[in-house]
MIDOSE-1310 file (N, C-alpha, C; in nm, 2 decimals, decimal comma, always signed):
residues 237
mika	+0,08/-0,12/+0,00/+0,00/+0,00/+0,00/+0,09/+0,13/+0,00; +0,06/+0,22/-0,09/+0,14/+0,34/-0,10/+0,10/+0,43/+0,02; +0,21/+0,49/+0,08/+0,19/+0,58/+0,19/+0,24/+0,72/+0,16; +0,34/+0,73/+0,07/+0,40/+0,86/+0,04/+0,42/+0,87/-0,11
vlfd	+0,40/+0,99/-0,17/+0,43/+1,01/-0,31/+0,53/+1,13/-0,32; +0,64/+1,10/-0,39/+0,75/+1,19/-0,40/+0,75/+1,24/-0,55; +0,79/+1,36/-0,57/+0,78/+1,43/-0,70/+0,92/+1,49/-0,74; +0,96/+1,46/-0,86/+1,05/+1,55/-0,93/+0,99/+1,69/-0,94
tfgt	+1,07/+1,79/-0,94/+1,01/+1,93/-0,94/+1,03/+2,00/-1,07; +1,16/+2,02/-1,12/+1,19/+2,10/-1,24/+1,13/+2,02/-1,36; +1,03/+2,08/-1,42/+0,97/+2,02/-1,54/+0,85/+1,94/-1,51; +0,85/+1,87/-1,40/+0,73/+1,79/-1,36/+0,63/+1,87/-1,29
ivdw	+0,67/+1,95/-1,19/+0,57/+2,03/-1,11/+0,57/+2,18/-1,16; +0,69/+2,23/-1,20/+0,70/+2,37/-1,24/+0,75/+2,38/-1,38; +0,70/+2,48/-1,45/+0,74/+2,51/-1,59/+0,86/+2,61/-1,59; +0,98/+2,55/-1,57/+1,10/+2,63/-1,56/+1,13/+2,71/-1,68
rssv	+1,10/+2,66/-1,80/+1,14/+2,73/-1,92/+1,07/+2,86/-1,94; +0,94/+2,86/-1,93/+0,86/+2,98/-1,94/+0,89/+3,08/-1,83; +0,90/+3,03/-1,71/+0,93/+3,11/-1,59/+1,06/+3,19/-1,61; +1,17/+3,12/-1,64/+1,30/+3,18/-1,66/+1,30/+3,27/-1,78
areg	+1,24/+3,24/-1,88/+1,23/+3,32/-2,00/+1,17/+3,46/-1,96; +1,06/+3,46/-1,88/+1,00/+3,58/-1,84/+1,09/+3,67/-1,76; +1,16/+3,60/-1,66/+1,25/+3,67/-1,57/+1,37/+3,74/-1,65; +1,42/+3,66/-1,74/+1,53/+3,71/-1,83/+1,49/+3,83/-1,91
asva	+1,37/+3,82/-1,97/+1,31/+3,92/-2,06/+1,29/+4,05/-1,98; +1,25/+4,03/-1,85/+1,22/+4,15/-1,77/+1,35/+4,22/-1,74; +1,46/+4,15/-1,71/+1,59/+4,21/-1,68/+1,64/+4,28/-1,81; +1,63/+4,21/-1,92/+1,67/+4,27/-2,05/+1,60/+4,40/-2,08
aqkg	+1,47/+4,40/-2,06/+1,40/+4,52/-2,08/+1,44/+4,64/-2,00; +1,47/+4,61/-1,87/+1,52/+4,71/-1,78/+1,66/+4,76/-1,82; +1,74/+4,68/-1,89/+1,87/+4,72/-1,93/+1,87/+4,77/-2,08; +1,75/+4,78/-2,14/+1,75/+4,83/-2,27/+1,80/+4,74/-2,38
vadf	+1,80/+4,61/-2,35/+1,85/+4,51/-2,45/+1,74/+4,47/-2,55; +1,77/+4,51/-2,67/+1,66/+4,48/-2,78/+1,67/+4,34/-2,83; +1,56/+4,29/-2,88/+1,55/+4,16/-2,94/+1,60/+4,05/-2,85; +1,57/+4,05/-2,73/+1,62/+3,95/-2,63/+1,54/+3,82/-2,65
dgdg	+1,61/+3,71/-2,66/+1,55/+3,58/-2,68/+1,53/+3,51/-2,55; +1,42/+3,53/-2,49/+1,39/+3,48/-2,35/+1,39/+3,33/-2,35; +1,33/+3,27/-2,45/+1,32/+3,12/-2,45/+1,46/+3,06/-2,47; +1,54/+3,12/-2,56/+1,67/+3,08/-2,59/+1,76/+3,09/-2,46
fara	+1,74/+3,20/-2,39/+1,81/+3,23/-2,27/+1,78/+3,12/-2,17; +1,66/+3,09/-2,15/+1,62/+2,98/-2,05/+1,68/+2,85/-2,09; +1,67/+2,82/-2,22/+1,73/+2,69/-2,26/+1,88/+2,68/-2,25; +1,94/+2,79/-2,28/+2,09/+2,79/-2,27/+2,13/+2,78/-2,12
wrag	+2,06/+2,85/-2,03/+2,09/+2,84/-1,89/+2,07/+2,70/-1,84; +1,96/+2,64/-1,88/+1,93/+2,50/-1,83/+2,03/+2,40/-1,89; +2,09/+2,43/-2,00/+2,19/+2,34/-2,06/+2,31/+2,31/-1,98; +2,33/+2,40/-1,88/+2,44/+2,38/-1,79/+2,41/+2,29/-1,67
yrpg	+2,28/+2,25/-1,66/+2,23/+2,18/-1,54/+2,29/+2,04/-1,53; +2,27/+1,96/-1,62/+2,32/+1,82/-1,61/+2,47/+1,81/-1,62; +2,54/+1,89/-1,71/+2,69/+1,88/-1,70/+2,75/+1,93/-1,57; +2,68/+2,03/-1,51/+2,73/+2,08/-1,38/+2,71/+1,97/-1,27
marv	+2,60/+1,90/-1,27/+2,58/+1,80/-1,17/+2,67/+1,68/-1,19; +2,69/+1,65/-1,32/+2,78/+1,53/-1,36/+2,92/+1,55/-1,30; +2,97/+1,67/-1,30/+3,10/+1,70/-1,24/+3,11/+1,66/-1,10; +3,00/+1,69/-1,02/+2,99/+1,66/-0,88/+2,98/+1,51/-0,86
tsge	+2,89/+1,45/-0,94/+2,86/+1,30/-0,93/+2,98/+1,22/-0,96; +3,06/+1,26/-1,06/+3,18/+1,19/-1,10/+3,30/+1,21/-1,00; +3,29/+1,30/-0,91/+3,40/+1,33/-0,82/+3,50/+1,43/-0,87; +3,47/+1,49/-0,99/+3,56/+1,59/-1,05/+3,57/+1,71/-0,96
rswv	+3,46/+1,74/-0,90/+3,46/+1,86/-0,80/+3,39/+1,81/-0,68; +3,41/+1,88/-0,57/+3,34/+1,85/-0,44/+3,20/+1,90/-0,45; +3,12/+1,87/-0,34/+2,98/+1,90/-0,34/+2,96/+2,05/-0,35; +2,87/+2,09/-0,44/+2,81/+2,23/-0,45/+2,66/+2,21/-0,47
sidv	+2,59/+2,31/-0,43/+2,44/+2,30/-0,45/+2,41/+2,34/-0,59; +2,28/+2,31/-0,63/+2,24/+2,35/-0,76/+2,24/+2,50/-0,78; +2,22/+2,58/-0,67/+2,23/+2,72/-0,69/+2,36/+2,77/-0,74; +2,47/+2,70/-0,69/+2,60/+2,74/-0,74/+2,62/+2,70/-0,89
iyse	+2,57/+2,58/-0,92/+2,58/+2,54/-1,06/+2,50/+2,64/-1,15; +2,39/+2,68/-1,11/+2,31/+2,77/-1,19/+2,38/+2,91/-1,20; +2,44/+2,95/-1,09/+2,51/+3,08/-1,09/+2,63/+3,08/-1,18; +2,71/+2,97/-1,18/+2,82/+2,96/-1,27/+2,78/+2,96/-1,42
rlde	+2,68/+2,89/-1,45/+2,63/+2,89/-1,58/+2,58/+3,02/-1,63; +2,51/+3,09/-1,54/+2,46/+3,23/-1,57/+2,57/+3,32/-1,61; +2,68/+3,32/-1,53/+2,80/+3,40/-1,57/+2,85/+3,37/-1,71; +2,84/+3,24/-1,75/+2,89/+3,20/-1,88/+2,81/+3,26/-1,99
ilpq	+2,68/+3,26/-1,97/+2,59/+3,29/-2,08/+2,54/+3,44/-2,09; +2,56/+3,52/-1,99/+2,52/+3,66/-1,99/+2,57/+3,74/-2,11; +2,70/+3,73/-2,14/+2,75/+3,80/-2,26/+2,68/+3,76/-2,39; +2,65/+3,64/-2,40/+2,59/+3,59/-2,52/+2,45/+3,65/-2,54
fglp	+2,39/+3,69/-2,43/+2,25/+3,74/-2,44/+2,24/+3,89/-2,41; +2,36/+3,96/-2,42/+2,36/+4,10/-2,41/+2,35/+4,16/-2,27; +2,38/+4,08/-2,17/+2,37/+4,12/-2,03/+2,50/+4,11/-1,95; +2,61/+4,14/-2,01/+2,74/+4,13/-1,93/+2,75/+4,24/-1,83
mlde	+2,67/+4,34/-1,83/+2,68/+4,46/-1,74/+2,62/+4,43/-1,61; +2,55/+4,32/-1,59/+2,48/+4,30/-1,46/+2,59/+4,29/-1,34; +2,56/+4,36/-1,24/+2,65/+4,35/-1,12/+2,62/+4,23/-1,04; +2,69/+4,22/-0,93/+2,68/+4,10/-0,85/+2,54/+4,08/-0,79
aerd	+2,48/+4,19/-0,74/+2,35/+4,19/-0,68/+2,24/+4,15/-0,78; +2,26/+4,21/-0,90/+2,16/+4,18/-1,01/+2,17/+4,04/-1,06; +2,30/+3,99/-1,06/+2,32/+3,84/-1,10/+2,26/+3,75/-1,00; +2,27/+3,79/-0,87/+2,22/+3,70/-0,76/+2,07/+3,70/-0,77
hlnr	+2,01/+3,82/-0,79/+1,86/+3,82/-0,80/+1,81/+3,74/-0,92; +1,88/+3,75/-1,04/+1,84/+3,68/-1,15/+1,86/+3,53/-1,13; +1,97/+3,49/-1,06/+1,99/+3,35/-1,03/+1,88/+3,29/-0,95; +1,82/+3,37/-0,87/+1,71/+3,32/-0,78/+1,58/+3,31/-0,86
awhr	+1,58/+3,34/-0,99/+1,46/+3,31/-1,07/+1,42/+3,16/-1,06; +1,52/+3,08/-1,03/+1,49/+2,93/-1,01/+1,42/+2,91/-0,88; +1,42/+3,01/-0,79/+1,34/+3,00/-0,67/+1,19/+3,04/-0,69; +1,17/+3,11/-0,81/+1,04/+3,17/-0,83/+0,97/+3,11/-0,95
ltpw	+0,99/+2,98/-0,97/+0,93/+2,92/-1,09/+0,78/+2,90/-1,07; +0,71/+2,90/-1,18/+0,56/+2,89/-1,17/+0,52/+2,75/-1,20; +0,43/+2,69/-1,12/+0,38/+2,56/-1,14/+0,30/+2,55/-1,27; +0,30/+2,43/-1,33/+0,20/+2,40/-1,44/+0,06/+2,41/-1,38
pdsv	-0,04/+2,45/-1,46/-0,17/+2,48/-1,41/-0,23/+2,36/-1,33; -0,20/+2,24/-1,37/-0,26/+2,12/-1,30/-0,18/+2,08/-1,17; -0,07/+2,14/-1,15/+0,02/+2,09/-1,04/-0,04/+2,11/-0,90; -0,07/+2,23/-0,86/-0,12/+2,25/-0,73/-0,25/+2,19/-0,70
pglk	-0,35/+2,20/-0,79/-0,48/+2,12/-0,76/-0,46/+1,97/-0,75; -0,37/+1,92/-0,83/-0,34/+1,77/-0,83/-0,27/+1,74/-0,70; -0,17/+1,82/-0,66/-0,10/+1,79/-0,53/-0,19/+1,80/-0,41; -0,28/+1,89/-0,41/-0,37/+1,90/-0,30/-0,46/+1,78/-0,29
riks	-0,50/+1,72/-0,40/-0,58/+1,60/-0,40/-0,50/+1,48/-0,34; -0,37/+1,47/-0,39/-0,29/+1,36/-0,35/-0,25/+1,38/-0,20; -0,23/+1,50/-0,16/-0,20/+1,53/-0,02/-0,31/+1,49/+0,08; -0,43/+1,49/+0,03/-0,55/+1,45/+0,11/-0,54/+1,31/+0,15
kfli	-0,46/+1,23/+0,08/-0,46/+1,08/+0,10/-0,32/+1,03/+0,14; -0,22/+1,10/+0,10/-0,08/+1,05/+0,11/+0,01/+1,16/+0,16; +0,13/+1,13/+0,22/+0,23/+1,22/+0,24/+0,29/+1,26/+0,11; +0,32/+1,39/+0,09/+0,38/+1,43/-0,04/+0,50/+1,52/-0,02
spls	+0,60/+1,50/-0,10/+0,73/+1,58/-0,09/+0,80/+1,58/-0,23; +0,87/+1,69/-0,25/+0,96/+1,68/-0,37/+1,08/+1,58/-0,33; +1,13/+1,52/-0,43/+1,26/+1,45/-0,43/+1,33/+1,51/-0,55; +1,41/+1,61/-0,52/+1,45/+1,71/-0,62/+1,60/+1,74/-0,61
ngsv	+1,65/+1,78/-0,72/+1,79/+1,83/-0,73/+1,80/+1,97/-0,68; +1,69/+2,04/-0,65/+1,69/+2,17/-0,59/+1,75/+2,17/-0,45; +1,79/+2,29/-0,41/+1,84/+2,30/-0,27/+1,72/+2,32/-0,18; +1,74/+2,31/-0,05/+1,63/+2,33/+0,05/+1,57/+2,47/+0,04
vlls	+1,65/+2,57/+0,03/+1,60/+2,71/+0,03/+1,53/+2,73/-0,10; +1,58/+2,68/-0,21/+1,51/+2,69/-0,34/+1,37/+2,63/-0,34; +1,36/+2,51/-0,29/+1,24/+2,44/-0,29/+1,14/+2,50/-0,19; +1,19/+2,54/-0,08/+1,10/+2,61/+0,02/+1,05/+2,74/-0,02
tmak	+1,14/+2,82/-0,08/+1,10/+2,95/-0,13/+1,00/+2,94/-0,25; +1,02/+2,84/-0,34/+0,93/+2,82/-0,45/+0,79/+2,78/-0,40; +0,79/+2,68/-0,30/+0,67/+2,63/-0,25/+0,59/+2,75/-0,18; +0,66/+2,83/-0,10/+0,59/+2,93/-0,03/+0,53/+3,04/-0,13
ragi	+0,60/+3,07/-0,23/+0,56/+3,17/-0,33/+0,44/+3,12/-0,41; +0,45/+2,99/-0,45/+0,36/+2,93/-0,55/+0,24/+2,86/-0,49; +0,24/+2,84/-0,35/+0,14/+2,77/-0,29/+0,14/+2,62/-0,31; +0,27/+2,57/-0,33/+0,28/+2,42/-0,34/+0,27/+2,36/-0,21
pwdf	+0,18/+2,26/-0,19/+0,15/+2,22/-0,05/+0,23/+2,10/+0,00; +0,36/+2,10/-0,01/+0,44/+1,99/+0,04/+0,42/+1,97/+0,19; +0,43/+1,84/+0,23/+0,43/+1,80/+0,37/+0,57/+1,82/+0,43; +0,67/+1,80/+0,35/+0,81/+1,82/+0,39/+0,89/+1,82/+0,26
ifss	+1,02/+1,84/+0,27/+1,11/+1,85/+0,15/+1,23/+1,76/+0,16; +1,25/+1,69/+0,05/+1,38/+1,62/+0,03/+1,45/+1,70/-0,08; +1,56/+1,76/-0,04/+1,64/+1,84/-0,13/+1,78/+1,77/-0,15; +1,85/+1,81/-0,26/+1,98/+1,75/-0,29/+2,08/+1,77/-0,18
dmhr	+2,07/+1,89/-0,12/+2,18/+1,92/-0,02/+2,16/+1,84/+0,11; +2,04/+1,78/+0,13/+2,02/+1,68/+0,24/+2,10/+1,56/+0,21; +2,11/+1,52/+0,09/+2,18/+1,39/+0,05/+2,33/+1,42/+0,01; +2,36/+1,55/-0,02/+2,48/+1,58/-0,08/+2,51/+1,50/-0,21
afkr	+2,40/+1,48/-0,28/+2,41/+1,40/-0,41/+2,29/+1,45/-0,50; +2,31/+1,42/-0,62/+2,20/+1,45/-0,72/+2,14/+1,33/-0,78; +2,01/+1,33/-0,81/+1,96/+1,22/-0,89/+2,03/+1,22/-1,02; +2,07/+1,10/-1,08/+2,01/+0,97/-1,06/+2,10/+0,88/-0,97
npvv	+2,18/+0,95/-0,88/+2,26/+0,87/-0,79/+2,17/+0,79/-0,70; +2,20/+0,66/-0,69/+2,11/+0,57/-0,60/+2,09/+0,62/-0,46; +2,20/+0,69/-0,41/+2,19/+0,73/-0,27/+2,07/+0,83/-0,24; +2,03/+0,90/-0,34/+1,92/+1,00/-0,32/+1,79/+0,92/-0,29
yqna	+1,76/+0,82/-0,37/+1,64/+0,74/-0,35/+1,65/+0,65/-0,22; +1,77/+0,60/-0,20/+1,79/+0,52/-0,08/+1,78/+0,60/+0,05; +1,83/+0,72/+0,05/+1,81/+0,81/+0,17/+1,67/+0,84/+0,19; +1,59/+0,87/+0,09/+1,45/+0,90/+0,10/+1,37/+0,78/+0,17
irll	+1,40/+0,66/+0,12/+1,34/+0,54/+0,17/+1,38/+0,53/+0,32; +1,51/+0,55/+0,35/+1,55/+0,53/+0,49/+1,49/+0,64/+0,58; +1,48/+0,76/+0,54/+1,43/+0,87/+0,62/+1,28/+0,85/+0,64; +1,21/+0,80/+0,54/+1,07/+0,78/+0,56/+1,04/+0,66/+0,65
gmap	+1,13/+0,57/+0,66/+1,11/+0,45/+0,74/+1,00/+0,36/+0,68; +0,99/+0,36/+0,55/+0,89/+0,28/+0,48/+0,95/+0,17/+0,40; +0,87/+0,07/+0,36/+0,92/-0,02/+0,26/+0,93/+0,06/+0,12; +1,02/+0,02/+0,04/+1,03/+0,09/-0,09/+0,90/+0,10/-0,17
deim	+0,83/-0,02/-0,17/+0,71/-0,02/-0,25/+0,59/+0,05/-0,18; +0,62/+0,11/-0,07/+0,51/+0,20/-0,01/+0,53/+0,35/-0,05; +0,63/+0,37/-0,13/+0,67/+0,50/-0,18/+0,66/+0,51/-0,33; +0,59/+0,61/-0,38/+0,58/+0,63/-0,53/+0,66/+0,75/-0,57
mtaa	+0,75/+0,73/-0,67/+0,82/+0,84/-0,73/+0,75/+0,89/-0,86; +0,73/+1,02/-0,87/+0,65/+1,07/-0,98/+0,74/+1,17/-1,05; +0,75/+1,16/-1,19/+0,84/+1,24/-1,26/+0,80/+1,25/-1,41; +0,85/+1,35/-1,48/+0,82/+1,36/-1,62/+0,95/+1,31/-1,70
hndd	+1,04/+1,24/-1,63/+1,16/+1,20/-1,69/+1,18/+1,05/-1,66; +1,18/+0,97/-1,77/+1,18/+0,83/-1,76/+1,31/+0,78/-1,69; +1,42/+0,84/-1,70/+1,54/+0,79/-1,64/+1,54/+0,81/-1,49; +1,46/+0,92/-1,44/+1,44/+0,93/-1,30/+1,36/+0,82/-1,24
leaa	+1,26/+0,78/-1,31/+1,17/+0,67/-1,27/+1,25/+0,53/-1,28; +1,34/+0,52/-1,38/+1,42/+0,40/-1,38/+1,51/+0,38/-1,26; +1,57/+0,50/-1,22/+1,65/+0,49/-1,10/+1,57/+0,46/-0,97; +1,45/+0,52/-0,96/+1,36/+0,49/-0,85/+1,32/+0,35/-0,84
rkeg	+1,28/+0,29/-0,96/+1,24/+0,16/-0,97/+1,35/+0,06/-0,93; +1,47/+0,09/-0,96/+1,58/+0,00/-0,92/+1,59/-0,01/-0,77; +1,55/+0,09/-0,70/+1,55/+0,09/-0,55/+1,42/+0,03/-0,49; +1,33/-0,01/-0,58/+1,21/-0,08/-0,53/+1,09/+0,01/-0,52
mrta	+1,10/+0,14/-0,56/+0,99/+0,23/-0,55/+0,88/+0,21/-0,65; +0,76/+0,24/-0,63/+0,66/+0,25/-0,73/+0,68/+0,37/-0,81; +0,62/+0,38/-0,93/+0,65/+0,49/-1,02/+0,52/+0,54/-1,09; +0,53/+0,68/-1,12/+0,42/+0,74/-1,19/+0,49/+0,84/-1,29
yinr	+0,45/+0,83/-1,41/+0,50/+0,92/-1,52/+0,40/+1,02/-1,56; +0,45/+1,15/-1,57/+0,36/+1,26/-1,62/+0,43/+1,31/-1,75; +0,35/+1,31/-1,85/+0,40/+1,35/-1,98/+0,40/+1,51/-1,99; +0,53/+1,56/-2,01/+0,55/+1,71/-2,02/+0,63/+1,73/-2,15
ptey	+0,57/+1,70/-2,27/+0,65/+1,70/-2,39/+0,70/+1,84/-2,44; +0,65/+1,95/-2,37/+0,70/+2,08/-2,41/+0,80/+2,14/-2,31; +0,85/+2,06/-2,21/+0,93/+2,11/-2,11/+1,05/+2,19/-2,16; +1,12/+2,13/-2,26/+1,24/+2,19/-2,32/+1,22/+2,26/-2,45
gidq	+1,10/+2,28/-2,49/+1,07/+2,35/-2,61/+1,14/+2,28/-2,73; +1,20/+2,36/-2,82/+1,26/+2,30/-2,94/+1,39/+2,22/-2,90; +1,44/+2,22/-2,78/+1,55/+2,14/-2,74/+1,51/+2,00/-2,69; +1,38/+1,97/-2,68/+1,34/+1,85/-2,62/+1,37/+1,73/-2,72
tvdf	+1,45/+1,63/-2,67/+1,49/+1,52/-2,75/+1,44/+1,38/-2,69; +1,40/+1,39/-2,56/+1,35/+1,26/-2,49/+1,23/+1,30/-2,41; +1,17/+1,19/-2,35/+1,05/+1,21/-2,26/+0,93/+1,27/-2,33; +0,91/+1,23/-2,46/+0,79/+1,26/-2,53/+0,67/+1,17/-2,49
eats	+0,71/+1,05/-2,43/+0,61/+0,96/-2,38/+0,68/+0,86/-2,28; +0,60/+0,78/-2,21/+0,65/+0,68/-2,12/+0,72/+0,58/-2,20; +0,84/+0,53/-2,15/+0,92/+0,43/-2,22/+0,92/+0,30/-2,15; +0,84/+0,29/-2,04/+0,83/+0,16/-1,97/+0,69/+0,15/-1,91
dwdi	+0,66/+0,04/-1,85/+0,53/+0,01/-1,79/+0,52/+0,07/-1,65; +0,53/+0,20/-1,64/+0,52/+0,26/-1,50/+0,39/+0,23/-1,44; +0,38/+0,24/-1,31/+0,25/+0,20/-1,24/+0,14/+0,29/-1,28; +0,17/+0,42/-1,30/+0,07/+0,52/-1,35/+0,13/+0,60/-1,46
iadt	+0,06/+0,62/-1,57/+0,10/+0,70/-1,68/-0,01/+0,81/-1,70; +0,03/+0,93/-1,69/-0,07/+1,04/-1,70/-0,02/+1,16/-1,77; -0,11/+1,25/-1,80/-0,07/+1,38/-1,87/-0,06/+1,49/-1,77; -0,11/+1,47/-1,65/-0,11/+1,58/-1,55/-0,09/+1,52/-1,41
vegv	-0,07/+1,61/-1,31/-0,07/+1,57/-1,17/-0,21/+1,53/-1,13; -0,31/+1,59/-1,19/-0,45/+1,55/-1,16/-0,47/+1,41/-1,21; -0,41/+1,37/-1,32/-0,42/+1,24/-1,37/-0,36/+1,13/-1,28; -0,24/+1,17/-1,21/-0,18/+1,08/-1,11/-0,28/+1,07/-0,99
adgl	-0,34/+1,18/-0,95/-0,44/+1,18/-0,84/-0,55/+1,08/-0,88; -0,60/+1,09/-1,00/-0,70/+1,00/-1,05/-0,66/+0,85/-1,03; -0,53/+0,83/-1,08/-0,48/+0,69/-1,07/-0,46/+0,64/-0,93; -0,45/+0,73/-0,84/-0,43/+0,69/-0,70/-0,57/+0,70/-0,62
dcpq	-0,68/+0,72/-0,70/-0,81/+0,72/-0,64/-0,82/+0,83/-0,53; -0,76/+0,94/-0,56/-0,77/+1,06/-0,46/-0,90/+1,13/-0,49; -0,97/+1,18/-0,38/-1,09/+1,25/-0,39/-1,08/+1,38/-0,46; -1,19/+1,42/-0,53/-1,20/+1,56/-0,58/-1,22/+1,65/-0,46
l	-1,15/+1,77/-0,47/-1,17/+1,87/-0,36/-1,25/+1,99/-0,40
């Protein structure tokens, strides 16, 4: 019997691409940068996400939070998008755009339904302050938070899933991992967790090359968080 439902956050619960594009465009407008490509900016920034985490996972560098990885990538791409003039405070504020991401329209209603029946939490590569700030701003109703800095590791490192199982004190099959990324679910399934896939085929825009559909027989396959709630027989609120 499932007792807790965990969620990937970036792309699964929140629409990072549109959110970051808006924040970048706002800064560009303030600085008088013409023809700013907000969507391209968001995608270029996100392109540093997996390589940055991979350097930590491989042992090439010691532990740093995702906030540091995003900050370093931001410094790399600002000249490309006409924003090299940003000072340290402006860069810090823009970097915290990742703390202000907007949920997909179905996310909060679906999470509230699932919360009415199960414990819910992110199992995310975000930091605890990022995930807490995002939840407070967007009304995401987590019961608690599993962040990468709690584990000092990033998904798909098995230790992330193992630590969540250990801290919950539950059998692995009493925990469901929910994500829009098939490889995240593969890693969770290897640790014995149940799995739910949410299809978000526009997450990366024109850069999307994977996760257009479920690639395995996950326990639940849905198009929205509300669909996962339906699959778990959660009541309408």
